[in-house]
C-alpha positions in Angstrom: -52.5 265.7 42.7 -51.5 263.7 45.7 -51.8 260.4 43.8 -49.9 261.8 40.8 -47.1 263.2 43.0 -46.6 259.8 44.7 -46.5 258.0 41.4 -44.0 260.5 40.1 -41.7 259.8 43.0 -41.5 256.2 42.0 -40.7 257.0 38.4 -37.7 255.1 37.0 -37.7 252.5 39.8 -37.8 248.8 39.0 -41.0 247.2 40.2 -42.0 243.6 39.9 -44.9 243.6 37.4 -45.9 246.3 35.0 -46.3 250.0 35.8 -49.9 249.7 34.8 -50.4 247.2 37.6 -48.8 249.5 40.1 -51.1 252.3 39.2 -54.2 250.2 39.2 -56.0 250.9 42.5 -58.2 247.8 42.0 -55.1 245.5 41.8 -53.2 246.8 44.8 -53.5 248.1 48.3 -51.2 250.8 49.7 -49.9 251.5 53.2 -48.4 254.7 54.5 -47.6 255.9 58.0 -49.9 258.9 57.2 -52.8 256.7 56.2 -56.0 256.0 58.2 -57.0 252.6 59.3 -60.6 253.7 59.6 -61.0 255.4 56.2 -58.4 253.5 54.3 -59.7 252.0 51.1 -56.3 250.8 49.8 -56.3 253.4 47.1 -53.1 255.3 46.6 -54.7 258.6 47.7 -56.3 257.0 50.8 -53.8 254.4 52.0 -54.0 252.2 55.1 -51.9 253.2 58.1 -50.9 249.7 59.1 -49.9 246.6 57.1 -52.2 244.5 59.3 -55.3 246.4 58.1 -54.3 246.1 54.5 -53.6 242.4 54.9 -57.1 242.0 56.5 -58.7 243.9 53.7 -57.0 241.7 51.1 -57.9 238.4 52.6 -60.1 236.3 50.4 -60.3 239.0 47.7 -58.9 239.4 44.2 -56.3 242.0 45.6 -52.9 240.4 45.4 -50.5 243.3 45.9 -49.7 245.5 49.0 -47.3 248.3 48.6 -45.6 249.8 51.7 -44.4 253.4 51.6 -41.4 254.8 53.4 -41.5 254.5 57.2 -41.1 252.3 60.2 -44.3 250.4 61.1 -44.5 249.2 64.7 -46.7 246.2 64.2 -49.1 245.5 67.1 -49.2 241.8 66.5 -47.7 239.1 64.3 -48.7 239.5 60.6 -50.4 236.2 59.8 -50.8 234.9 56.3 -53.3 232.0 56.0 -54.5 230.0 52.9 -56.8 232.9 52.1 -53.8 235.1 51.6 -52.3 232.9 48.9 -51.0 234.9 46.0 -50.3 238.1 48.0 -47.3 240.2 47.3 -46.2 242.6 50.0 -43.5 244.9 48.8 -41.7 248.1 49.7 -42.4 250.9 47.2 -39.5 251.0 44.8 -36.6 253.1 46.1 -38.1 253.6 49.5 -37.0 252.2 52.9 -39.7 250.3 54.8 -39.2 248.7 58.2 -41.7 246.4 59.9 -40.7 246.5 63.6 -41.8 244.2 66.4 -40.6 246.8 68.9 -41.6 250.1 70.4 -39.6 253.2 70.1 -38.9 254.5 73.6 -38.9 258.1 74.7 -35.7 258.9 76.5 -34.7 261.7 78.9 -31.5 262.7 80.6 -31.1 261.3 84.1 -27.9 262.7 85.5 -24.4 262.7 84.0 -23.9 260.1 81.4 -27.2 258.3 81.9 -30.5 258.2 80.0 -33.8 256.9 81.4 -37.2 255.8 80.0 -40.3 254.9 81.8 -41.9 251.8 80.3 -44.3 249.0 81.4 -42.8 246.7 78.8 -40.7 243.7 79.8 -37.8 242.9 77.4 -34.4 241.4 77.3 -32.9 243.0 74.2 -32.4 246.7 73.3 -31.5 248.3 70.0 -30.0 251.8 69.7 -29.6 253.4 66.3 -30.0 249.9 64.7 -27.3 248.3 66.9 -27.7 245.7 69.6 -26.8 246.8 73.1 -26.0 244.4 76.0 -27.1 244.2 79.6 -24.4 244.7 82.3 -22.2 241.7 83.0 -19.7 240.4 85.5 -16.9 240.0 84.8 -16.2 242.9 82.4 -14.7 241.7 79.1 -13.7 238.3 80.5 -15.0 235.0 82.0 -15.3 233.5 85.4 -14.3 229.8 85.8 -16.3 227.1 87.6 -14.5 226.4 90.9 -15.2 222.7 91.1 -17.5 219.8 90.1 -20.8 219.4 91.9 -22.6 216.1 92.1 -25.8 215.6 90.1 -29.1 215.1 91.8 -30.6 211.7 91.0 -32.8 212.0 87.9 -32.1 215.6 87.2 -29.8 217.6 85.0 -27.2 220.2 86.0 -28.9 222.7 88.2 -26.2 224.4 90.2 -22.7 225.8 89.8 -19.7 226.3 92.1 -18.0 229.7 92.0 -15.0 231.3 93.5 -15.4 233.5 96.6 -16.6 237.0 95.8 -17.9 236.3 92.3 -21.6 236.2 93.3 -23.1 238.1 96.2 -26.3 237.5 98.2 -26.6 241.3 98.8 -27.2 242.0 95.1 -30.5 243.9 94.8 -32.2 241.7 92.1 -30.6 238.3 91.9 -33.6 236.7 90.3 -33.1 238.9 87.3 -29.6 237.7 86.7 -28.9 235.1 84.0 -25.9 232.9 84.2 -24.3 232.1 80.8 -22.8 228.7 81.2 -20.4 227.7 78.4 -20.4 223.9 78.0 -18.7 222.3 74.9 -20.7 223.0 71.7 -23.6 224.7 73.6 -24.2 227.4 76.2 -26.9 227.0 78.8 -28.6 230.2 79.9 -29.8 229.7 83.5 -31.8 231.8 85.9 -30.8 232.2 89.6 -33.0 230.6 92.3 -30.6 231.2 95.2 -27.0 232.4 95.8 -25.4 230.5 98.7 -22.5 232.8 99.3 -21.1 230.9 102.3 -20.9 227.6 100.3 -19.9 229.4 97.0 -22.8 227.7 95.2 -25.5 229.2 93.0 -28.7 227.3 92.5 -30.8 227.6 89.3 -34.5 227.7 88.7 -34.3 224.9 86.3 -31.9 222.2 85.0 -30.0 221.4 81.8 -31.8 219.3 79.2 -29.5 216.4 79.8 -27.1 214.8 82.3 -24.3 214.0 79.9 -20.8 215.2 80.5 -21.0 217.7 77.7 -23.9 219.4 79.5 -21.9 219.7 82.7 -21.0 222.9 84.6 -17.7 221.3 85.5 -14.5 222.6 87.0 -12.7 225.2 84.8 -15.7 225.8 82.4 -16.4 229.4 81.7 -19.4 231.4 82.8 -20.7 235.0 82.7 -23.2 236.8 84.9 -25.6 238.9 82.8 -28.2 241.5 83.8 -26.5 242.4 87.1 -27.8 245.8 88.2 -24.7 246.5 90.2 -22.5 245.9 87.1 -24.1 248.8 85.2 -21.1 251.1 84.5 -19.9 251.1 80.9 -21.2 253.0 77.8 -23.6 250.9 75.8 -24.9 249.0 78.8 -28.5 249.1 80.0 -30.7 247.7 82.8 -34.5 247.4 83.1 -35.6 247.8 86.6 -39.0 246.1 86.5 -40.3 247.1 90.0 -39.9 250.8 89.1 -40.5 250.3 85.3 -37.4 252.3 84.6 -34.9 251.7 81.8 -31.4 253.1 82.4 -29.1 253.3 79.5 -25.5 254.6 79.4 -25.0 256.2 76.0 -21.9 255.8 73.8 -19.9 259.0 73.5 -21.3 260.0 70.1 -25.0 259.3 71.0 -27.2 262.3 71.5 -30.8 262.6 72.9 -33.1 263.6 70.1 -30.9 262.1 67.5 -31.0 258.5 68.8 -33.7 255.9 68.2 -34.1 253.3 70.9 -36.3 250.3 70.3 -37.4 247.7 72.8 -38.7 244.6 71.1 -42.2 243.3 72.0 -43.0 240.5 69.5 -40.9 237.4 69.2 -42.5 236.6 65.8 -43.0 239.3 63.1 -44.5 237.2 60.4 -46.3 233.9 60.5 -47.2 232.1 57.2 -49.6 229.1 57.8 -50.5 227.1 54.7 -50.4 230.1 52.3 -49.1 229.6 48.7 -47.3 231.9 46.3 -46.6 234.6 48.9 -43.9 237.2 48.0 -42.1 239.7 50.1 -39.9 242.3 48.4 -37.4 244.9 49.7 -38.8 245.0 53.3 -36.7 245.4 56.5 -38.0 243.2 59.3 -36.5 244.3 62.7 -36.7 244.2 66.4 -37.9 240.7 67.3 -37.7 239.6 70.9 -36.6 236.5 72.7 -37.0 235.9 76.4 -35.3 233.3 78.5 -37.9 231.0 80.0 -38.2 230.8 83.8 -36.5 227.3 84.0 -33.6 228.6 81.8 -32.7 227.7 78.3 -30.7 224.6 77.5 -30.6 222.4 74.4 -28.6 219.6 72.8 -27.2 221.4 69.8 -27.5 224.3 67.3 -30.3 226.2 69.2 -32.7 224.3 66.8 -35.5 224.6 69.3 -35.8 228.3 69.2 -38.3 230.2 67.0 -37.7 232.7 64.2 -38.8 236.3 63.4 -40.4 234.9 60.2 -42.0 231.5 60.7 -43.3 229.7 57.6 -45.2 226.4 58.0 -46.9 224.6 55.2 -45.9 227.4 52.8 -45.6 226.6 49.1 -43.6 228.9 46.8 -43.1 231.5 49.5 -40.3 234.0 48.5 -38.4 236.6 50.3 -36.3 238.7 47.9 -34.0 241.6 48.7 -35.4 241.6 52.3 -33.5 242.3 55.5 -34.0 240.6 58.8 -32.0 242.2 61.6 -31.9 242.9 65.3 -33.7 239.7 66.3 -33.6 237.7 69.5 -33.5 234.2 68.1 -33.5 233.0 64.4 -34.2 235.2 61.4 -36.2 232.8 59.1 -37.7 229.3 59.5 -39.0 227.1 56.8 -40.9 224.5 58.9 -43.1 221.5 58.4 -44.7 221.2 54.9 -42.7 224.0 53.2 -41.9 223.3 49.6 -40.4 225.2 46.7 -39.7 228.3 48.8 -36.9 230.8 48.2 -34.7 233.3 50.1 -33.1 235.4 47.4 -30.5 238.2 47.8 -31.6 238.8 51.4 -29.5 240.2 54.3 -29.8 238.6 57.8 -27.7 240.3 60.4 -27.5 240.8 64.2 -29.1 237.6 65.1 -29.8 236.3 68.6 -29.3 232.7 67.4 -29.0 231.7 63.8 -29.9 232.7 60.3 -32.1 230.2 58.4 -33.7 227.0 59.7 -34.9 224.5 57.1 -36.9 221.4 58.1 -37.6 219.7 61.4 -35.8 218.0 64.2 -37.9 214.8 63.8 -38.1 212.9 60.5 -41.4 213.6 58.8 -43.1 210.5 57.4 -46.0 212.3 55.9 -44.8 213.6 52.5 -47.3 216.5 52.6 -45.6 217.7 55.8 -42.0 217.1 54.6 -40.0 220.3 54.1 -38.1 220.1 50.8 -36.8 222.0 47.8 -35.9 225.2 49.6 -33.4 227.6 48.0 -31.3 230.1 49.8 -29.1 232.0 47.4 -27.0 235.2 47.2 -27.7 236.1 50.9 -25.5 237.7 53.5 -25.9 236.0 56.9 -23.7 237.7 59.5 -23.2 238.4 63.2 -25.1 235.5 64.6 -25.3 233.9 68.1 -25.5 237.2 69.9 -27.8 235.7 72.6 -27.5 232.0 72.0 -24.0 231.3 70.6 -24.7 227.8 69.2 -26.9 229.3 66.5 -25.9 228.4 62.9 -25.8 230.4 59.7 -28.0 227.9 57.8 -29.4 224.7 59.5 -31.0 221.9 57.6 -32.8 219.3 59.7 -34.6 216.3 58.1 -35.1 218.0 54.8 -34.0 216.9 51.3 -33.4 218.5 47.8 -32.5 221.9 49.1 -30.0 224.3 47.4 -27.8 226.5 49.5 -25.9 228.6 46.9 -23.6 231.7 46.7 -24.2 232.9 50.3 -21.8 234.7 52.5 -21.8 233.6 56.1 -19.6 235.2 58.6 -19.1 236.0 62.3 -20.8 233.1 64.1 -19.7 231.3 67.3 -20.5 227.7 66.4 -21.0 226.5 62.7 -21.6 228.0 59.3 -23.8 225.5 57.5 -25.2 222.3 59.1 -27.1 219.7 57.1 -28.5 216.7 58.9 -30.0 215.9 62.2 -29.3 212.2 62.9 -26.4 210.6 64.7 -25.2 207.3 63.3 -26.5 205.2 60.5 -30.2 205.3 61.1 -32.8 206.7 58.8 -32.3 210.4 57.9 -34.4 212.9 56.0 -31.5 215.1 55.0 -30.3 213.9 51.6 -29.7 215.3 48.0 -28.8 218.7 49.4 -26.5 221.0 47.4 -24.3 223.3 49.3 -22.2 225.3 46.8 -20.3 228.5 46.1 -20.7 229.7 49.7 -18.1 231.9 51.4 -17.9 231.0 55.1 -15.5 232.7 57.5 -14.9 233.8 61.1 -16.7 230.8 62.7 -16.2 229.7 66.3 -14.0 232.6 67.4 -12.9 230.7 70.5 -16.3 230.7 72.1 -17.5 227.1 71.6 -15.9 223.7 70.6 -16.6 220.9 68.2 -17.8 222.9 65.2 -17.1 223.3 61.5 -17.5 225.7 58.6 -19.7 223.0 57.1 -20.8 220.4 59.6 -22.7 217.2 58.4 -24.6 214.5 60.2 -26.1 211.2 59.2 -26.8 209.3 56.0 -27.0 211.8 53.2 -26.9 210.2 49.7 -26.8 212.8 46.9 -25.5 215.6 49.1 -22.7 217.6 47.5 -20.4 220.3 48.9 -18.6 222.1 46.2 -16.9 225.4 45.3 -17.2 226.7 48.9 -14.5 228.8 50.4 -14.1 228.2 54.2 -11.6 230.0 56.4 -10.9 231.3 59.9 -12.4 228.5 62.0 -11.3 228.9 65.6 -12.7 226.7 68.4 -12.4 227.0 72.2 -10.9 223.8 73.6 -11.0 221.6 70.5 -12.5 220.9 67.2 -12.4 223.9 64.8 -12.7 222.1 61.5 -13.4 223.4 58.0 -15.4 220.5 56.5 -16.5 218.3 59.4 -18.1 214.9 58.7 -19.6 214.1 62.1 -21.4 211.0 63.3 -22.6 208.7 60.6 -22.0 211.1 57.6 -22.5 208.8 54.6 -22.6 209.3 50.9 -21.4 212.9 50.8 -19.3 214.3 48.0 -17.0 217.2 48.8 -15.1 218.6 45.8 -13.6 221.8 44.6 -13.6 223.5 48.0 -11.0 225.8 49.4 -10.5 225.4 53.1 -7.8 227.2 55.1 -6.8 228.7 58.5 -8.5 226.2 60.8 -7.6 225.6 64.5 -7.8 221.9 64.2 -7.8 220.7 60.6 -9.3 221.7 57.3 -10.9 218.3 56.9 -12.1 215.9 59.6 -14.3 212.8 59.7 -15.4 211.6 63.0 -17.0 208.5 61.6 -19.1 207.7 58.5 -19.2 205.7 55.3 -18.2 206.0 51.7 -17.7 209.7 51.5 -15.7 211.2 48.5 -13.3 214.1 49.1 -11.8 215.2 45.7 -10.0 218.1 44.1 -10.1 220.3 47.2 -7.4 222.6 48.6 -6.8 222.1 52.3 -4.3 224.5 53.9 -2.9 225.8 57.1 -4.5 223.7 59.8 -3.0 224.2 63.2 -3.2 220.8 64.8 -3.3 218.7 61.7 -4.4 218.9 58.0 -6.5 215.8 57.7 -8.1 214.1 60.7 -10.0 210.9 61.2 -11.4 209.8 64.6 -13.1 206.4 64.5 -11.8 203.4 62.7 -14.6 201.2 61.3 -14.8 198.0 59.3 -16.1 199.7 56.2 -14.4 202.4 54.1 -14.7 205.8 55.8 -13.8 208.0 52.8 -11.7 208.4 49.7 -9.4 211.4 49.5 -8.0 211.9 46.0 -6.5 214.6 43.9 -6.5 217.1 46.7 -3.8 219.7 47.5 -2.7 219.8 51.1 -0.5 222.7 52.2 0.6 223.3 55.8 3.0 225.3 57.9 2.7 223.8 61.3 1.5 220.6 63.0 1.4 217.1 61.4 -0.2 216.1 58.1 -2.4 213.4 59.7 -4.1 213.8 63.0 -6.1 211.7 65.5 -6.7 208.0 64.4 -5.6 206.5 61.2 -5.7 202.9 62.3 -7.1 200.3 59.9 -6.0 199.2 56.4 -5.5 201.7 53.7 -7.8 201.2 50.6 -10.0 199.1 52.8 -10.9 201.3 55.7 -10.0 204.6 54.0 -8.2 205.7 50.9 -5.6 208.3 50.1 -4.9 208.5 46.4 -3.0 210.9 44.2 -2.9 213.9 46.5 -0.3 216.7 46.4 1.5 217.4 49.8 3.7 220.3 50.7 4.9 221.8 54.0 6.2 225.4 53.7 9.6 224.4 55.2 10.0 221.6 52.6 9.9 218.8 55.1 6.7 217.0 53.9 6.9 213.3 53.3 4.5 211.2 51.3 2.2 209.3 53.6 2.6 205.5 53.3 -1.1 205.1 52.5 -0.9 207.3 49.4 1.0 205.2 46.8 0.3 207.6 43.9 0.7 210.9 45.7 3.2 213.6 45.1 5.4 215.8 47.4 6.0 219.2 45.7 5.4 222.9 46.1 2.0 223.6 44.4 3.1 227.1 43.5 0.1 229.1 44.8 0.2 232.8 44.1 0.3 234.0 47.7 -1.4 231.5 50.0 -0.4 233.2 53.3 -2.6 236.1 52.1 -5.4 233.9 50.9 -4.5 233.9 47.2 -4.6 230.2 46.1 -4.5 230.7 42.4 -2.0 228.4 40.8 1.0 229.8 39.0 2.0 228.5 35.6 4.0 225.2 35.8 2.3 224.1 39.0 2.8 220.3 39.7 -0.9 220.1 40.6 -1.6 219.1 37.0 0.5 215.9 37.6 -2.1 214.6 40.0 -5.0 215.5 37.8 -6.1 218.5 39.9 -8.5 220.8 38.1 -8.4 224.5 39.1 -11.6 226.6 39.4 -12.4 230.2 39.5 -12.6 231.4 43.2 -14.4 234.6 42.0 -17.6 232.5 41.4 -17.9 231.9 45.1 -19.9 234.3 47.2 -22.9 236.6 46.5 -23.3 237.2 42.8 -22.5 240.8 41.8 -21.6 241.8 45.4 -18.3 242.7 46.9 -17.1 240.7 49.9 -18.7 241.8 53.1 -16.4 243.8 55.4 -18.8 245.0 58.1 -18.0 244.5 61.7 -19.9 244.7 65.0 -18.7 244.3 68.5 -18.2 240.8 69.8 -21.0 239.3 71.9 -18.6 237.3 74.0 -15.0 238.1 75.1 -11.9 236.9 73.6 -10.8 233.7 75.3 -8.3 234.6 78.1 -5.3 232.3 78.8 -6.5 229.2 80.7 -5.9 229.3 84.4 -3.0 227.3 85.8 -4.2 223.7 86.1 -4.8 222.4 89.5 -3.4 219.0 90.6 -5.8 216.2 90.1 -7.3 214.6 93.3 -10.5 212.5 93.2 -12.0 210.4 95.9 -15.6 210.4 94.4 -17.2 211.1 97.8 -19.2 214.0 96.5 -20.5 212.3 93.4 -23.8 210.5 93.1 -23.8 206.7 93.2 -24.7 205.1 89.9 -23.6 208.1 87.8 -20.5 208.5 85.6 -17.8 210.9 86.9 -17.7 214.4 85.3 -15.1 217.0 85.0 -13.5 219.5 82.6 -10.3 217.5 82.4 -12.1 214.1 82.4 -13.5 212.2 79.5 -15.4 208.9 79.8 -15.8 206.5 76.8 -18.5 203.8 76.8 -20.5 202.2 74.0 -24.2 202.9 74.4 -25.2 199.7 72.7 -23.5 197.6 75.4 -25.3 198.6 78.6 -23.3 196.4 80.9 -20.0 198.1 80.0 -20.0 201.2 82.2 -17.9 203.5 84.4 -19.8 204.8 87.4 -19.6 205.8 91.1 -20.2 202.9 93.4 -20.5 202.4 97.2 -19.8 198.6 97.4 -16.1 199.0 97.9 -13.8 201.9 98.7 -10.1 202.4 99.5 -11.0 205.5 101.6 -14.4 206.9 102.5 -17.5 205.2 101.2 -17.3 205.5 97.4 -15.0 204.5 94.5 -15.2 204.4 90.7 -16.4 201.1 89.3 -15.5 199.8 85.8 -17.7 196.9 84.4 -16.7 195.4 81.2 -18.7 193.1 78.8 -18.4 191.3 75.5 -19.7 192.7 72.2 -18.0 196.1 72.2 -16.5 197.5 69.0 -13.5 198.6 70.9 -11.8 196.2 73.4 -10.4 199.2 75.1 -13.9 200.4 76.2 -14.9 201.4 78.7 -12.1 203.8 79.5 -11.5 207.2 80.9 -8.7 209.7 80.6 -7.7 213.1 82.0 -6.1 216.1 80.1 -4.1 217.4 83.0 -2.5 220.4 81.5 0.9 221.7 82.5 1.6 220.6 86.1 5.4 220.7 86.1 8.3 218.7 84.8 8.5 216.0 87.5 5.1 214.4 88.2 3.7 211.8 90.6 0.6 209.9 89.7 -1.2 207.6 92.2 -4.3 205.5 92.5 -5.8 202.6 94.3 -7.0 199.5 92.3 -9.2 196.6 93.3 -9.3 193.8 90.7 -12.3 191.5 90.2 -11.9 188.0 88.7 -10.6 188.1 85.1 -10.2 191.9 85.0 -7.8 193.3 82.5 -6.5 196.8 83.3 -3.9 199.2 81.9 -2.8 202.6 82.8 -0.9 204.8 80.4 0.7 208.3 80.0 0.5 209.8 76.4 1.5 213.0 74.7 -0.7 214.8 72.0 1.4 213.8 68.9 -0.1 211.9 66.0 0.6 209.1 66.4 1.0 209.6 70.1 4.0 208.7 72.1 3.8 206.9 75.4 5.5 207.5 78.7 4.9 205.3 81.8 2.6 202.4 81.1 1.6 199.3 83.0 -0.8 196.4 82.4 -2.5 193.9 84.7 -3.8 190.7 83.1 -4.4 187.3 84.8 -3.3 188.9 88.0 0.2 189.7 86.7 1.6 193.2 86.7 3.4 193.8 83.4 5.6 196.6 82.2 7.1 196.5 78.7 5.7 193.0 78.3 7.6 191.7 81.3 6.0 190.4 84.5 7.1 192.3 87.6 4.9 190.6 90.2 1.6 188.9 90.9 -1.2 190.9 92.4 -4.0 189.7 94.6 -7.7 189.8 93.5 -10.5 191.3 95.6 -8.0 193.5 97.5 -6.9 197.1 97.3 -3.5 197.7 95.9 -1.9 201.2 95.9 0.2 202.4 92.9 2.4 205.5 92.6 4.4 206.5 89.5 7.1 209.1 89.5 8.4 210.4 86.2 10.6 213.3 85.1 9.4 214.4 81.6 12.0 213.9 79.0 14.1 211.5 81.1 12.9 208.3 79.3 12.6 206.4 82.6 10.1 206.2 85.5 9.8 204.5 88.9 6.9 202.5 90.3 5.9 202.0 93.9 3.4 199.2 94.7 1.8 198.9 98.1 0.3 195.4 98.6 -2.3 194.8 101.3 -0.8 193.8 104.6 2.8 194.2 103.4 5.3 196.8 104.5 7.4 198.4 103.2 6.0 199.0 99.6 7.9 197.5 96.7 9.8 200.1 94.6 10.9 199.5 91.0 13.2 202.1 89.4 14.6 202.5 85.9 11.5 201.4 84.0 11.6 202.5 80.4 9.0 204.8 78.8 7.4 203.6 75.7 8.9 206.4 73.7 12.1 206.8 75.7 13.5 210.4 75.9 11.1 211.7 73.2 8.2 211.6 75.8 8.3 215.1 77.2 4.7 216.2 77.4 1.8 214.6 79.4 -1.5 215.3 77.5 -3.4 212.0 78.2 -3.5 210.2 81.5 -5.8 207.2 81.2 -7.3 204.1 82.8 -8.6 201.4 80.6 -10.6 198.2 81.0 -9.2 195.9 78.3 -11.2 192.8 78.7 -13.6 191.2 76.3 -15.7 189.5 79.0 -17.9 190.3 82.0 -15.3 191.7 84.5 -15.1 194.4 87.1 -12.5 196.5 88.8 -12.6 199.6 91.1 -10.4 202.7 91.2 -10.1 205.1 94.1 -8.0 208.0 95.4 -6.8 209.0 91.9 -4.2 211.8 92.1 -1.7 213.5 89.8 0.6 216.4 91.0 3.9 218.0 90.6 6.7 216.5 92.7 8.2 219.5 94.5 11.0 217.5 96.3 
């Protein structure tokens, strides 16, 4: 009777395979929370109690199906599928809800007004209440702290300490070693553990260091940081703290949470499923939940995309492994990883939500030369991937490393803090394993959300012949400091075709190519970029891309942004595009001889409706419309679910401080770092550098040394510049300069327009000081000269003071013309350039920029 009743409950449900198979005890094993591991035979009337026992019983036998009945199974250890499990299908019984949990359900009791407690010997860093992630207590509440100042690097080590403002960290806190410092860099966030708080010096030292020493890894002045897991910060509903010495969890419940009606899970396992070399494995309709991730003792720091972190479901060497209608949620790192040797695997109609890092990883970080170990032909289709980066914000919806011939189709990706889809893992024109990938019909939205910078809806890297991006809809891309792009062809992107994509509402531009070769951008709609609509950064000798038959619509900002130097149709091509600015002021770019300026007549573009009305002039450029309804999950309505943010909305930036650098605190031999400072050098020319030196100084013992060399792609390298922010309307900039033989130097003030306008500008070549091409004086070599520039923004003129060695008073020159006359009214770039093409040297010291308050 029991067996008959169970089968009756499943009547009418759709089950893969025939009903006869499902009823055949010899062909399938069954698992139920009420089963017995000891007596379980796998028959329906005597099921196993745990999936692990059923899996062990099926190993190496003719049994190929395991059915799981309703319930939550707290798995004791990772479910491992080896070659002997090939052919196994593990499925939820039709119509029933089955959860495989890597956590433990905690017993909670009341502990005073508004607090719950649980005694537990477990150690964990995530907590899930009623299926939702809860966060540990933070300082500050709902905002960020800012790094107080730059600190010098230790020789041979990464960044391992941070300067804070008085009062932000306290030595008297009860458990400082349990605190994690979330350090927001540029396109990454380092999670560091505290070694020591030096409250008197306002410096916190970490137990480890960042993975690199580059400027984008720095904890520099003005960068944001958050303190997490501070016991003294436990105060708000939804927060929790695990006191390890007393083995006590304290949780402050939300107003509608009740003891006895709330499920609280603490994750134990970081990996729920491991597939190692198995073939033809199938998972159907199962919920995988509560996977852990713990910050290692030295902290967690990586180059990009959190590609080093593991996944709740790890597949290595899997062939024809399929997850269908499965859910992976409440995990500490990634959801699913198709690693080395995976081929012909599928993720079909799955839901991946509430992810500590990213959704799906495909391939490896290193190029695989053994074809047997190459990851290829992975399909991810009709999946919802949402609410990522909750622990590690640089996680990505779908990441493809060195892996070819994959299909990423009809997915919906939303609510991430870095990038939606990222194919490629090589920088430049070297050998890449990511090629012939199809990324199509995906809906990507709410990416970046002002948390990180330098990201895209779709972000590509490296040489990728045969890769196509088509029929994707990308919107709401919002970066922190810079770089919120829709389609972003980054370093070395080559041979990619982007066509029939709709990209709109981006902070920077709907389309951007940093540098690359022979890419095709055709029949797309690019709309409503804030800073520009089309951007190109690096000019190269070859053709970067061809943009043809696209519609470009904008409301603010320029059409073209960044760098469009080079020769049209040789270095890049604009051909037959349709341009329109909502105020009617668009002009045809000079490079597009066959383009058209006209209103494209979209139905309601400000509300996201880009269907063309009858009579649209788009037909005149050969633009071919497509059906936007084909994009996104097939047969599913657009996802509207929301969860609380993991990181606060970006507050207004603090008032910029005047610049003042004497380099005395920086390490000799290292480049300078700082939030407002950018250094450009070419790695291939090792002798062209900018670094701190102690051979000469205007004051103190150190200065900044520029060494130039032949063979660079840009004569203007090496160079550095500051983004000073709003310092006032009348500014004074000053610096000391020591010229070596043959040095060529220029200093310039620029705004952020495209093309940029220049303010004060001076050049020194062959010992002559030139302004506007006219020689003003001859300067000595091998001696320090002091310069001071005073300029009232918008005035069109500036004055220069030059203090030569051994001469008083200084020489003053007034009425010097700005490069852009009165139109120069904003200082956004304040730079120092070595413009030689030979082995030369000069030194800078005592660089300062401030408001003139006279």
